[in-house]
N, C-alpha and C positions, 0 to 999 in steps of 0.2 A: 138705148139712146137713139133719138132720131138722127138720120144721116143729113148732113148739110152740104155735101159735095167736096169737102176739104179733108185733108189728113191731119191728125192732131197727135201731139206727143204729150202724154200725161207727165207732169212734173211734181205733183203733190196731191195730198188728200188729208182732210182733217174733219173732226166732228165739231160742229158749232153748237155749243151748249145752249145759248139763249134762244135758238130757233129749233133745237133738237133735230138737226139734220146733218148728214154728211155732205161735204163739199169737195169736189175734185177740181184740179186746176190743169188746164191744157194750153199749149202753144201750137200755133200752126207749124207744120213740118217744113214749109218752104223756107229755105235758108235766109232769105232777105225779108221775110214777113214778121211783123211784130204783133200780130193779132193774138189775143188771148181769149179763152172761154172758161167760164165757171159753171159747173153743173152741181145742183143741190137736189137731194132727195132724202126721204125719211128712211132710216135703216130697216124698219119693219115692212116697208112697201116700196121697193126700189122702182117699180113700174108705175106707181101711182102719181103722187104730186111731184112731178119733175119740173125743175126750173133751170133754164139755160140763159146765161148772160154773156153776150159778146162784147169785147172791148177792142175797138179799132175797126179798120176796114182793110180787106185784102186788096193788094195792088197787083194781083196776078190771077191767072185762070185757076179753076179748081184743080185739085190734085196736089201732090207733095211738091213737085218741082216742074217747071215748064221744060219741055225738051223739043228739039226740032221735029221729032217724029210725030208730035201731037198736032203739028200744023200751026196755022196763024192764030187759032183760038187760044193756044197755050200762053201767048204773050199778052193777050188782051187783059185789060184791067177789069176787076170785078165791078159790075154795074150796080151792085146793091150796097148801101151803107149799113153795116152790121153793128155800128157803135151803140145804137140805142134800141136794138131788138131784144125783147124779153119774151120767153116762152114759159108757160106754166103759171105759177102763182102770181099774185098781184105784186106790182112794183112797190117797194117801201122806201121811204126816205128817212 
């Protein structure tokens, strides 16, 4: 899976019958962040058609949790809106 600069906690996985793919569910590890990520892939080719969907926007720097040791950048809000970014397959409605 491509790295995006944030740490994630996996909280579920299931097989989606109508698209014949596995889907994993992740939450950002930052304690005050509500961003979620869904990753879909075909079971026979996990490195092939990978689709990643982000829901929400990080309001903190990258990494699991800001700390004073990380300096001023740790508290900076994320400058990228991840709510509508899709990677991999075409977006379907």
